[in-house]
MMTF fields as JSON, N, C-alpha, C and O atoms, coordinates in Angstrom:
{
  "mmtfVersion": "1.0.0",
  "mmtfProducer": "UNKNOWN",
  "numBonds": 519,
  "numAtoms": 520,
  "numGroups": 130,
  "numChains": 1,
  "numModels": 1,
  "chainsPerModel": [1],
  "groupsPerChain": [130],
  "chainIdList": ["A"],
  "bondAtomList": [4, 2, 8, 6, 12, 10, 16, 14, 20, 18, 24, 22, 28, 26, 32, 30, 36, 34, 40, 38, 44, 42, 48, 46, 52, 50, 56, 54, 60, 58, 64, 62, 68, 66, 72, 70, 76, 74, 80, 78, 84, 82, 88, 86, 92, 90, 96, 94, 100, 98, 104, 102, 108, 106, 112, 110, 116, 114, 120, 118, 124, 122, 128, 126, 132, 130, 136, 134, 140, 138, 144, 142, 148, 146, 152, 150, 156, 154, 160, 158, 164, 162, 168, 166, 172, 170, 176, 174, 180, 178, 184, 182, 188, 186, 192, 190, 196, 194, 200, 198, 204, 202, 208, 206, 212, 210, 216, 214, 220, 218, 224, 222, 228, 226, 232, 230, 236, 234, 240, 238, 244, 242, 248, 246, 252, 250, 256, 254, 260, 258, 264, 262, 268, 266, 272, 270, 276, 274, 280, 278, 284, 282, 288, 286, 292, 290, 296, 294, 300, 298, 304, 302, 308, 306, 312, 310, 316, 314, 320, 318, 324, 322, 328, 326, 332, 330, 336, 334, 340, 338, 344, 342, 348, 346, 352, 350, 356, 354, 360, 358, 364, 362, 368, 366, 372, 370, 376, 374, 380, 378, 384, 382, 388, 386, 392, 390, 396, 394, 400, 398, 404, 402, 408, 406, 412, 410, 416, 414, 420, 418, 424, 422, 428, 426, 432, 430, 436, 434, 440, 438, 444, 442, 448, 446, 452, 450, 456, 454, 460, 458, 464, 462, 468, 466, 472, 470, 476, 474, 480, 478, 484, 482, 488, 486, 492, 490, 496, 494, 500, 498, 504, 502, 508, 506, 512, 510, 516, 514],
  "bondOrderList": [1, 1, 1, 1, 1, 1, 1, 1, 1, 1, 1, 1, 1, 1, 1, 1, 1, 1, 1, 1, 1, 1, 1, 1, 1, 1, 1, 1, 1, 1, 1, 1, 1, 1, 1, 1, 1, 1, 1, 1, 1, 1, 1, 1, 1, 1, 1, 1, 1, 1, 1, 1, 1, 1, 1, 1, 1, 1, 1, 1, 1, 1, 1, 1, 1, 1, 1, 1, 1, 1, 1, 1, 1, 1, 1, 1, 1, 1, 1, 1, 1, 1, 1, 1, 1, 1, 1, 1, 1, 1, 1, 1, 1, 1, 1, 1, 1, 1, 1, 1, 1, 1, 1, 1, 1, 1, 1, 1, 1, 1, 1, 1, 1, 1, 1, 1, 1, 1, 1, 1, 1, 1, 1, 1, 1, 1, 1, 1, 1],
  "groupList": [{"groupName": "GLY", "atomNameList": ["N", "CA", "C", "O"], "elementList": ["N", "C", "C", "O"], "formalChargeList": [0, 0, 0, 0], "bondAtomList": [1, 0, 2, 1, 3, 2], "bondOrderList": [1, 1, 2], "singleLetterCode": "G", "chemCompType": "PEPTIDE LINKING"}, {"groupName": "THR", "atomNameList": ["N", "CA", "C", "O"], "elementList": ["N", "C", "C", "O"], "formalChargeList": [0, 0, 0, 0], "bondAtomList": [1, 0, 2, 1, 3, 2], "bondOrderList": [1, 1, 2], "singleLetterCode": "T", "chemCompType": "L-PEPTIDE LINKING"}, {"groupName": "PHE", "atomNameList": ["N", "CA", "C", "O"], "elementList": ["N", "C", "C", "O"], "formalChargeList": [0, 0, 0, 0], "bondAtomList": [1, 0, 2, 1, 3, 2], "bondOrderList": [1, 1, 2], "singleLetterCode": "F", "chemCompType": "L-PEPTIDE LINKING"}, {"groupName": "ASN", "atomNameList": ["N", "CA", "C", "O"], "elementList": ["N", "C", "C", "O"], "formalChargeList": [0, 0, 0, 0], "bondAtomList": [1, 0, 2, 1, 3, 2], "bondOrderList": [1, 1, 2], "singleLetterCode": "N", "chemCompType": "L-PEPTIDE LINKING"}, {"groupName": "MET", "atomNameList": ["N", "CA", "C", "O"], "elementList": ["N", "C", "C", "O"], "formalChargeList": [0, 0, 0, 0], "bondAtomList": [1, 0, 2, 1, 3, 2], "bondOrderList": [1, 1, 2], "singleLetterCode": "M", "chemCompType": "L-PEPTIDE LINKING"}, {"groupName": "ILE", "atomNameList": ["N", "CA", "C", "O"], "elementList": ["N", "C", "C", "O"], "formalChargeList": [0, 0, 0, 0], "bondAtomList": [1, 0, 2, 1, 3, 2], "bondOrderList": [1, 1, 2], "singleLetterCode": "I", "chemCompType": "L-PEPTIDE LINKING"}, {"groupName": "VAL", "atomNameList": ["N", "CA", "C", "O"], "elementList": ["N", "C", "C", "O"], "formalChargeList": [0, 0, 0, 0], "bondAtomList": [1, 0, 2, 1, 3, 2], "bondOrderList": [1, 1, 2], "singleLetterCode": "V", "chemCompType": "L-PEPTIDE LINKING"}, {"groupName": "TYR", "atomNameList": ["N", "CA", "C", "O"], "elementList": ["N", "C", "C", "O"], "formalChargeList": [0, 0, 0, 0], "bondAtomList": [1, 0, 2, 1, 3, 2], "bondOrderList": [1, 1, 2], "singleLetterCode": "Y", "chemCompType": "L-PEPTIDE LINKING"}, {"groupName": "SER", "atomNameList": ["N", "CA", "C", "O"], "elementList": ["N", "C", "C", "O"], "formalChargeList": [0, 0, 0, 0], "bondAtomList": [1, 0, 2, 1, 3, 2], "bondOrderList": [1, 1, 2], "singleLetterCode": "S", "chemCompType": "L-PEPTIDE LINKING"}, {"groupName": "LEU", "atomNameList": ["N", "CA", "C", "O"], "elementList": ["N", "C", "C", "O"], "formalChargeList": [0, 0, 0, 0], "bondAtomList": [1, 0, 2, 1, 3, 2], "bondOrderList": [1, 1, 2], "singleLetterCode": "L", "chemCompType": "L-PEPTIDE LINKING"}, {"groupName": "GLN", "atomNameList": ["N", "CA", "C", "O"], "elementList": ["N", "C", "C", "O"], "formalChargeList": [0, 0, 0, 0], "bondAtomList": [1, 0, 2, 1, 3, 2], "bondOrderList": [1, 1, 2], "singleLetterCode": "Q", "chemCompType": "L-PEPTIDE LINKING"}, {"groupName": "ALA", "atomNameList": ["N", "CA", "C", "O"], "elementList": ["N", "C", "C", "O"], "formalChargeList": [0, 0, 0, 0], "bondAtomList": [1, 0, 2, 1, 3, 2], "bondOrderList": [1, 1, 2], "singleLetterCode": "A", "chemCompType": "L-PEPTIDE LINKING"}, {"groupName": "PRO", "atomNameList": ["N", "CA", "C", "O"], "elementList": ["N", "C", "C", "O"], "formalChargeList": [0, 0, 0, 0], "bondAtomList": [1, 0, 2, 1, 3, 2], "bondOrderList": [1, 1, 2], "singleLetterCode": "P", "chemCompType": "L-PEPTIDE LINKING"}, {"groupName": "GLU", "atomNameList": ["N", "CA", "C", "O"], "elementList": ["N", "C", "C", "O"], "formalChargeList": [0, 0, 0, 0], "bondAtomList": [1, 0, 2, 1, 3, 2], "bondOrderList": [1, 1, 2], "singleLetterCode": "E", "chemCompType": "L-PEPTIDE LINKING"}, {"groupName": "LYS", "atomNameList": ["N", "CA", "C", "O"], "elementList": ["N", "C", "C", "O"], "formalChargeList": [0, 0, 0, 0], "bondAtomList": [1, 0, 2, 1, 3, 2], "bondOrderList": [1, 1, 2], "singleLetterCode": "K", "chemCompType": "L-PEPTIDE LINKING"}, {"groupName": "ASP", "atomNameList": ["N", "CA", "C", "O"], "elementList": ["N", "C", "C", "O"], "formalChargeList": [0, 0, 0, 0], "bondAtomList": [1, 0, 2, 1, 3, 2], "bondOrderList": [1, 1, 2], "singleLetterCode": "D", "chemCompType": "L-PEPTIDE LINKING"}, {"groupName": "ARG", "atomNameList": ["N", "CA", "C", "O"], "elementList": ["N", "C", "C", "O"], "formalChargeList": [0, 0, 0, 0], "bondAtomList": [1, 0, 2, 1, 3, 2], "bondOrderList": [1, 1, 2], "singleLetterCode": "R", "chemCompType": "L-PEPTIDE LINKING"}, {"groupName": "TRP", "atomNameList": ["N", "CA", "C", "O"], "elementList": ["N", "C", "C", "O"], "formalChargeList": [0, 0, 0, 0], "bondAtomList": [1, 0, 2, 1, 3, 2], "bondOrderList": [1, 1, 2], "singleLetterCode": "W", "chemCompType": "L-PEPTIDE LINKING"}, {"groupName": "HIS", "atomNameList": ["N", "CA", "C", "O"], "elementList": ["N", "C", "C", "O"], "formalChargeList": [0, 0, 0, 0], "bondAtomList": [1, 0, 2, 1, 3, 2], "bondOrderList": [1, 1, 2], "singleLetterCode": "H", "chemCompType": "L-PEPTIDE LINKING"}],
  "groupTypeList": [0, 1, 0, 2, 3, 4, 5, 6, 5, 7, 1, 8, 9, 10, 11, 5, 12, 11, 13, 6, 7, 13, 11, 11, 14, 9, 15, 0, 11, 1, 12, 9, 10, 5, 11, 9, 16, 5, 14, 5, 12, 4, 6, 11, 12, 8, 9, 6, 9, 1, 2, 2, 2, 8, 5, 5, 11, 1, 6, 10, 6, 2, 3, 13, 12, 1, 1, 9, 14, 12, 9, 1, 3, 8, 6, 8, 1, 1, 17, 8, 12, 9, 4, 14, 6, 7, 16, 15, 11, 2, 0, 13, 0, 15, 5, 18, 0, 11, 11, 11, 10, 11, 6, 5, 5, 11, 2, 11, 1, 9, 6, 9, 8, 2, 0, 2, 9, 16, 11, 11, 3, 16, 16, 10, 14, 10, 13, 11, 11, 16],
  "groupIdList": [1, 2, 3, 4, 5, 6, 7, 8, 9, 10, 11, 12, 13, 14, 15, 16, 17, 18, 19, 20, 21, 22, 23, 24, 25, 26, 27, 28, 29, 30, 31, 32, 33, 34, 35, 36, 37, 38, 39, 40, 41, 42, 43, 44, 45, 46, 47, 48, 49, 50, 51, 52, 53, 54, 55, 56, 57, 58, 59, 60, 61, 62, 63, 64, 65, 66, 67, 68, 69, 70, 71, 72, 73, 74, 75, 76, 77, 78, 79, 80, 81, 82, 83, 84, 85, 86, 87, 88, 89, 90, 91, 92, 93, 94, 95, 96, 97, 98, 99, 100, 101, 102, 103, 104, 105, 106, 107, 108, 109, 110, 111, 112, 113, 114, 115, 116, 117, 118, 119, 120, 121, 122, 123, 124, 125, 126, 127, 128, 129, 130],
  "secStructList": [7, 2, 2, 2, 2, 2, 2, 2, 2, 2, 2, 2, 2, 2, 6, 1, 7, 2, 2, 2, 2, 2, 2, 2, 2, 2, 6, 6, 7, 7, 2, 2, 2, 2, 0, 0, 0, 0, 0, 2, 2, 2, 6, 2, 2, 2, 2, 2, 2, 2, 2, 2, 2, 2, 2, 2, 2, 2, 2, 6, 7, 7, 2, 2, 2, 2, 2, 2, 4, 4, 4, 7, 1, 1, 1, 7, 6, 6, 1, 1, 2, 2, 2, 2, 2, 2, 0, 0, 0, 0, 0, 1, 7, 7, 2, 2, 2, 2, 2, 2, 2, 2, 2, 2, 2, 2, 2, 2, 2, 2, 2, 2, 2, 2, 2, 2, 2, 2, 2, 2, 2, 2, 2, 2, 2, 2, 2, 2, 2, 7],
  "xCoordList": [0.847, 0.045, 0.858, 0.314, 2.242, 3.164, 3.033, 2.938, 3.021, 3.182, 1.858, 1.858, 0.807, -0.501, -0.592, -0.919, -0.298, -0.084, 0.897, 0.619, 1.99, 2.855, 2.446, 2.796, 1.678, 1.065, -0.01, -0.097, -0.831, -1.902, -1.246, -1.664, -0.303, 0.391, 1.176, 1.039, 1.994, 2.615, 1.572, 1.846, 0.566, -0.256, -0.79, -0.847, -1.16, -1.639, -0.663, -1.129, 0.625, 1.815, 1.716, 1.664, 1.689, 1.723, 0.587, 0.659, -0.452, -1.751, -1.583, -2.355, -0.642, -0.384, 0.194, 1.301, -0.485, -0.039, 1.253, 1.594, 2.218, 3.568, 3.566, 4.576, 2.482, 2.311, 2.277, 2.686, 1.803, 1.873, 3.218, 3.543, 3.966, 5.387, 6.11, 6.668, 5.997, 6.601, 6.085, 6.883, 4.98, 4.476, 5.129, 5.51, 5.203, 5.923, 7.317, 7.853, 8.013, 9.423, 9.623, 10.487, 8.72, 8.722, 8.517, 9.024, 7.663, 7.403, 8.613, 8.613, 9.531, 10.721, 10.486, 11.113, 9.619, 9.435, 10.728, 11.31, 11.148, 12.056, 11.586, 10.366, 12.351, 11.892, 11.103, 10.118, 11.49, 10.988, 9.482, 8.526, 9.453, 8.13, 7.181, 5.955, 7.711, 6.798, 6.287, 5.11, 7.136, 6.589, 5.44, 4.397, 5.985, 4.876, 3.705, 2.627, 3.711, 2.648, 1.923, 0.797, 2.54, 1.738, 1.456, 0.302, 2.687, 2.426, 1.494, 0.588, 1.863, 1.172, -0.221, -1.031, -0.778, -2.077, -2.806, -3.988, -2.206, -2.901, -2.969, -3.897, -1.999, -2.23, -2.87, -2.825, -3.469, -3.964, -5.178, -5.31, -6.11, -7.075, -6.48, -6.934, -5.465, -4.948, -4.229, -4.151, -3.677, -3.14, -4.37, -4.246, -5.399, -6.585, -7.076, -7.352, -7.2, -7.641, -6.58, -6.973, -5.437, -4.432, -4.281, -3.901, -4.635, -4.596, -5.773, -5.748, -7.166, -8.239, -8.165, -8.525, -7.644, -7.362, -6.364, -6.478, -5.452, -4.482, -5.0, -4.575, -6.086, -6.654, -7.533, -7.632, -8.232, -9.099, -7.852, -7.916, -6.889, -6.025, -5.228, -4.85, -4.97, -4.255, -5.316, -4.934, -6.491, -7.636, -7.651, -7.69, -7.617, -7.909, -6.622, -6.619, -5.412, -4.031, -4.457, -5.199, -3.946, -4.098, -3.185, -2.547, -2.963, -2.14, -0.632, 0.041, -0.001, 1.234, 1.683, 2.689, 1.086, 1.424, 1.275, 2.035, 0.037, -0.308, 0.786, 1.243, 1.342, 2.346, 3.715, 4.487, 4.042, 5.186, 5.3, 6.39, 4.057, 4.149, 4.84, 5.303, 4.944, 5.881, 7.063, 7.782, 7.596, 9.107, 9.658, 10.885, 8.744, 9.312, 8.259, 7.125, 8.683, 7.919, 7.551, 6.865, 7.789, 7.21, 5.847, 5.423, 5.104, 4.005, 3.1, 3.166, 2.128, 1.165, 0.087, 0.073, -1.034, -2.273, -3.153, -4.146, -2.871, -3.833, -3.07, -3.215, -2.146, -1.314, -1.919, -1.44, -3.088, -4.014, -5.395, -5.645, -6.3, -7.682, -8.348, -9.008, -8.027, -8.436, -8.006, -8.665, -6.741, -5.989, -6.681, -6.668, -7.136, -7.837, -9.275, -9.778, -9.82, -11.093, -11.065, -11.971, -10.069, -9.827, -9.341, -9.916, -8.474, -8.116, -9.274, -9.407, -10.261, -11.49, -12.559, -13.404, -12.519, -13.52, -13.032, -13.71, -11.96, -11.336, -10.468, -10.328, -9.865, -9.209, -9.882, -9.862, -10.401, -11.323, -12.694, -13.245, -13.234, -14.496, -15.643, -16.83, -15.204, -16.221, -16.767, -16.297, -17.492, -17.829, -18.745, -18.569, -19.749, -20.518, -19.78, -20.162, -18.69, -17.956, -17.165, -17.031, -16.689, -15.684, -16.644, -16.302, -17.928, -18.688, -19.099, -19.331, -19.166, -19.357, -18.133, -18.271, -16.949, -15.876, -15.647, -15.18, -16.017, -15.648, -16.662, -16.27, -18.0, -18.967, -18.366, -18.164, -17.943, -17.232, -15.984, -15.841, -15.246, -14.051, -14.525, -13.957, -15.629, -16.288, -16.813, -16.627, -17.526, -18.016, -17.005, -17.253, -15.843, -14.687, -14.089, -13.845, -13.833, -13.372, -14.452, -14.025, -15.615, -16.597, -16.349, -16.104, -16.35, -16.296, -14.838, -14.663, -14.027, -12.826, -12.621, -12.202, -12.945, -12.91, -13.877, -13.367, -15.288, -16.023, -15.475, -15.594, -14.881, -14.353, -13.319, -13.221, -12.476, -11.205, -11.612, -11.066, -12.578, -13.319, -14.052, -13.978, -14.722, -15.352, -14.396, -14.663, -13.23, -12.246, -11.544, -11.202, -11.304, -10.646, -11.497, -11.065, -12.8, -13.829, -13.871, -13.792, -13.992, -14.078, -12.929, -13.032, -11.685, -10.3, -10.41, -9.968, -11.132, -11.012, -11.857, -11.478, -13.118, -14.221, -13.557, -14.018, -12.68, -11.94, -11.161, -11.23, -10.361, -9.436, -9.967, -9.502, -11.043, -11.869, -12.274, -12.345, -12.591, -13.522, -12.171, -12.47, -10.92, -10.05, -9.991, -9.169],
  "yCoordList": [-1.17, 0.009, 1.237, 2.308, 1.175, 2.412, 3.051, 4.275, 2.208, 3.016, 3.705, 4.79, 3.13, 3.924, 5.216, 6.242, 5.198, 6.26, 7.35, 8.548, 6.833, 7.828, 8.633, 9.792, 7.863, 8.531, 9.47, 10.527, 9.242, 10.114, 11.306, 12.408, 11.249, 12.306, 13.142, 14.366, 12.527, 13.363, 13.982, 15.103, 13.471, 14.156, 15.243, 16.374, 15.034, 16.261, 17.302, 18.436, 17.168, 17.977, 18.814, 20.041, 18.171, 18.67, 19.627, 20.489, 19.328, 20.343, 21.678, 22.586, 21.856, 23.0, 24.079, 23.902, 25.172, 26.168, 26.548, 26.634, 26.846, 27.4, 28.911, 29.363, 29.614, 30.861, 30.826, 31.769, 29.77, 29.82, 29.651, 30.286, 28.77, 28.6, 30.221, 30.759, 30.747, 31.835, 32.939, 33.746, 32.912, 34.091, 33.778, 34.694, 32.681, 32.203, 32.541, 32.91, 32.387, 32.6, 34.139, 34.665, 34.799, 36.311, 36.948, 38.011, 36.146, 36.568, 36.02, 36.138, 35.466, 35.023, 33.713, 33.457, 32.939, 31.477, 30.623, 30.668, 29.823, 28.887, 27.647, 27.489, 26.634, 25.529, 24.775, 24.115, 24.856, 24.0, 24.639, 23.935, 25.881, 26.661, 26.541, 26.587, 26.416, 25.992, 24.646, 24.392, 23.741, 22.384, 22.146, 21.497, 22.884, 22.447, 23.604, 23.275, 24.615, 25.716, 25.708, 26.191, 25.192, 25.223, 23.829, 23.467, 22.919, 21.764, 20.664, 20.02, 20.555, 19.538, 20.049, 19.214, 21.29, 21.566, 21.369, 21.029, 21.554, 21.609, 20.063, 19.663, 19.255, 17.777, 17.028, 15.802, 17.544, 16.93, 16.049, 14.939, 16.557, 15.63, 14.403, 13.308, 14.524, 13.364, 12.395, 11.191, 13.044, 12.162, 11.538, 10.34, 12.027, 11.557, 10.316, 9.288, 10.317, 9.483, 8.268, 7.12, 8.526, 7.32, 6.541, 5.371, 7.343, 6.602, 5.889, 4.831, 6.414, 5.643, 4.2, 3.155, 4.354, 3.115, 2.203, 0.98, 2.745, 1.74, 1.119, 0.02, 1.857, 1.096, -0.049, -1.071, 0.09, -0.93, -2.04, -3.206, -1.651, -2.619, -3.393, -4.532, -2.863, -3.566, -4.672, -5.817, -4.308, -5.42, -6.496, -7.638, -6.234, -7.24, -7.837, -8.54, -7.646, -8.338, -9.889, -10.471, -10.462, -11.85, -12.371, -13.341, -11.835, -12.5, -12.344, -13.35, -11.344, -11.259, -12.343, -13.017, -12.476, -13.619, -14.944, -15.854, -15.07, -16.433, -16.764, -17.903, -15.854, -16.219, -16.425, -17.261, -15.704, -15.943, -17.037, -17.43, -17.601, -18.739, -20.029, -20.711, -20.423, -21.51, -21.337, -22.309, -19.97, -19.684, -19.535, -19.473, -19.441, -19.413, -20.061, -20.31, -20.311, -20.901, -19.798, -20.093, -18.595, -17.75, -17.143, -16.33, -17.495, -16.916, -18.119, -19.17, -17.904, -18.953, -18.757, -17.826, -19.75, -19.808, -18.705, -18.341, -18.189, -17.157, -15.892, -15.198, -15.633, -14.351, -12.948, -11.839, -13.294, -12.15, -12.713, -13.877, -11.803, -12.099, -12.99, -14.02, -12.371, -13.083, -14.692, -15.674, -14.578, -16.017, -16.998, -18.216, -16.562, -17.205, -17.662, -18.767, -16.674, -17.269, -18.081, -18.891, -17.958, -19.022, -20.355, -21.352, -20.528, -21.727, -22.368, -23.588, -21.523, -22.133, -22.513, -23.379, -21.993, -22.407, -23.561, -24.588, -23.482, -24.628, -25.85, -26.982, -25.175, -26.157, -26.959, -28.19, -26.31, -26.751, -27.204, -28.138, -26.74, -27.148, -26.353, -26.663, -25.355, -24.524, -23.358, -22.224, -23.573, -22.487, -21.424, -20.218, -21.933, -20.934, -20.297, -19.147, -20.758, -19.923, -18.856, -17.678, -19.467, -18.28, -17.423, -16.28, -17.479, -16.587, -15.544, -14.364, -16.001, -15.12, -14.191, -12.971, -14.795, -14.02, -12.999, -11.896, -13.392, -12.444, -11.294, -10.149, -11.523, -10.294, -9.574, -8.385, -10.163, -9.449, -8.466, -7.332, -8.98, -8.288, -7.047, -5.956, -7.349, -6.357, -5.126, -3.974, -5.489, -4.515, -3.83, -2.736, -4.526, -3.599, -2.729, -1.559, -3.145, -2.434, -0.971, 0.165, -1.304, -0.187, 0.674, 1.838, 0.382, 1.15, 1.863, 2.942, 1.232, 1.812, 2.965, 4.021, 2.774, 3.554, 4.918, 6.037, 4.691, 5.651, 6.477, 7.7, 5.721, 6.54, 7.541, 8.669, 6.906, 7.764, 8.937, 10.037, 8.658, 9.784, 10.808, 11.995, 10.463, 11.444, 12.211, 13.368, 11.652, 12.264, 13.225, 14.322, 12.936, 13.81, 15.03, 16.177, 14.623, 15.714, 16.671, 17.896, 16.044, 17.014, 17.785, 18.948, 17.226, 18.106, 19.373, 20.501, 18.9, 19.893, 20.999, 22.148, 20.73, 21.77, 22.602, 23.74, 22.31, 22.76, 23.701, 24.808, 23.514, 24.204, 25.312, 26.451, 24.887, 26.028, 27.049, 28.201, 26.719, 27.721, 28.65, 29.78, 28.355, 28.98, 30.341, 31.204],
  "zCoordList": [-0.039, 0.038, 0.055, -0.213, 0.377, 0.353, -0.92, -0.998, -2.053, -3.43, -3.762, -4.344, -3.425, -3.454, -2.728, -3.323, -1.395, -0.687, -1.248, -1.3, -1.631, -2.273, -3.653, -3.875, -4.51, -5.484, -5.051, -5.676, -4.084, -3.634, -3.014, -3.372, -2.156, -1.517, -2.497, -2.498, -3.332, -4.41, -5.402, -5.83, -5.764, -6.613, -5.778, -6.261, -4.659, -3.821, -3.644, -3.535, -3.589, -3.526, -4.732, -4.65, -5.864, -7.199, -7.626, -8.502, -6.864, -6.964, -6.347, -6.656, -5.509, -4.883, -5.772, -6.28, -5.984, -6.842, -6.647, -5.467, -7.631, -7.429, -6.866, -6.327, -7.001, -6.508, -4.918, -4.241, -4.435, -3.022, -2.344, -1.34, -2.946, -2.597, -2.727, -1.771, -3.857, -4.275, -3.137, -2.658, -2.831, -1.887, -0.419, 0.309, -0.128, 1.218, 1.307, 2.352, -0.015, -0.038, 0.076, 0.778, -0.699, -0.421, 0.862, 1.221, 1.579, 3.011, 3.976, 5.201, 3.28, 4.197, 4.964, 5.992, 4.467, 5.047, 4.773, 3.689, 5.851, 5.644, 4.917, 4.96, 4.188, 3.854, 4.88, 4.55, 6.035, 7.014, 7.396, 7.72, 7.312, 7.798, 6.382, 6.481, 5.331, 4.041, 4.19, 3.933, 4.605, 4.61, 5.865, 5.793, 7.019, 8.148, 7.914, 8.41, 7.396, 7.497, 6.138, 6.024, 5.185, 3.722, 3.182, 2.955, 2.944, 2.394, 3.263, 2.734, 4.687, 5.354, 5.394, 4.99, 5.8, 5.833, 4.642, 4.698, 3.539, 2.106, 1.672, 0.969, 2.099, 1.687, 2.74, 2.637, 3.753, 4.924, 4.543, 5.06, 3.6, 3.181, 2.659, 2.991, 1.839, 1.323, 2.156, 1.913, 3.219, 4.415, 5.018, 5.272, 5.27, 5.978, 5.088, 5.707, 3.794, 2.924, 2.987, 3.194, 2.829, 2.875, 4.179, 4.225, 5.315, 6.638, 6.745, 7.375, 6.066, 6.081, 5.448, 5.989, 4.236, 3.221, 4.048, 3.969, 4.79, 5.526, 6.664, 7.021, 7.411, 8.483, 7.973, 8.651, 6.705, 6.162, 5.654, 6.044, 4.889, 4.569, 5.56, 5.284, 6.636, 7.754, 8.361, 8.607, 8.555, 9.059, 8.191, 8.648, 6.688, 5.546, 5.16, 4.15, 5.882, 5.423, 5.196, 5.986, 4.106, 3.76, 3.013, 3.423, 1.807, 0.66, 1.12, 0.897, 1.683, 2.014, 3.098, 2.88, 4.029, 4.972, 4.589, 4.918, 3.715, 3.017, 2.212, 2.301, 1.346, 0.411, 1.078, 0.608, 2.14, 2.873, 3.792, 4.206, 4.163, 5.145, 4.807, 5.722, 3.504, 3.23, 3.446, 3.678, 3.424, 3.422, 4.643, 4.724, 5.959, 7.254, 8.117, 7.709, 9.291, 10.527, 11.271, 12.25, 11.123, 12.098, 11.877, 12.699, 10.78, 10.16, 10.509, 9.87, 11.694, 11.955, 11.103, 10.298, 11.24, 10.438, 11.045, 10.415, 12.145, 12.612, 12.887, 13.894, 11.779, 12.049, 11.773, 12.01, 11.212, 10.925, 10.924, 10.611, 11.302, 11.551, 10.316, 10.459, 9.14, 7.731, 7.687, 7.347, 8.13, 7.992, 9.194, 9.02, 10.118, 11.141, 10.547, 10.751, 9.817, 9.179, 8.102, 7.904, 7.326, 6.469, 7.072, 6.635, 7.91, 8.606, 9.078, 8.974, 9.671, 10.599, 9.412, 9.64, 8.415, 7.281, 6.61, 6.572, 6.099, 5.197, 5.753, 5.292, 7.037, 7.575, 8.748, 8.758, 9.607, 10.734, 10.123, 10.705, 9.176, 8.474, 9.324, 9.224, 10.125, 10.881, 9.816, 9.917, 9.075, 8.056, 8.834, 8.663, 9.713, 10.276, 11.298, 11.518, 12.097, 12.874, 12.165, 12.496, 11.168, 10.174, 9.834, 10.14, 9.226, 8.621, 9.83, 9.564, 11.03, 12.231, 12.388, 12.477, 12.421, 12.546, 11.487, 11.774, 10.069, 9.16, 9.335, 9.109, 9.739, 10.114, 10.998, 10.752, 12.255, 13.25, 12.805, 13.261, 12.0, 11.351, 10.442, 10.467, 9.644, 8.933, 9.675, 9.285, 10.846, 11.605, 12.567, 13.073, 12.803, 13.592, 12.506, 12.803, 11.322, 10.354, 10.005, 9.8, 10.011, 9.872, 10.958, 10.643, 12.224, 13.297, 13.447, 14.015, 12.961, 12.925, 12.124, 12.596, 10.748, 9.619, 10.127, 10.17, 10.492, 10.836, 12.094, 12.162, 13.053, 14.038, 13.738, 14.221, 12.775, 12.332, 11.471, 11.557, 10.653, 9.711, 10.633, 10.318, 11.698, 12.703, 13.398, 13.723, 13.68, 14.617, 13.622, 14.063, 12.374, 11.439, 11.09, 10.978, 10.927, 10.647, 11.901, 11.808, 12.964, 14.157, 14.287, 14.677, 13.974, 14.105, 13.139, 13.359, 11.975, 10.754, 11.117, 10.89, 11.732, 12.054, 13.264, 13.353, 14.106, 15.071, 14.603, 15.136, 13.647, 12.971, 12.218, 12.232, 11.51, 10.699, 11.531, 11.103, 12.852, 13.763, 14.234, 14.622, 14.245, 14.751, 13.945, 14.251]
}
């Protein structure tokens, strides 16, 4: 997911008008001040988006550990929540328990995602009120 996040943030940085940088330099801003006071606030929505997608991707990680499992003994069959669901459904034969676990994972992902978006929205409203 790092490549996707880099593209989103890079595109967001490219969308900042050059005039903004020029005005900041004319006002005497240092490169650090430009980064902290111009770049980061202007790419904040992209940072929120990439963090939101990262939360979802972290909960749903399955392919990477499953692919690496044959190469090492340190990745167990329950290394991630979805690996446990897969093991329970197809290894243990408990399809109903695995389905219940999958619903719980989906609900947890929903709660984490909306909780993060709500916190980010609240923070944005507080900053706009200043």
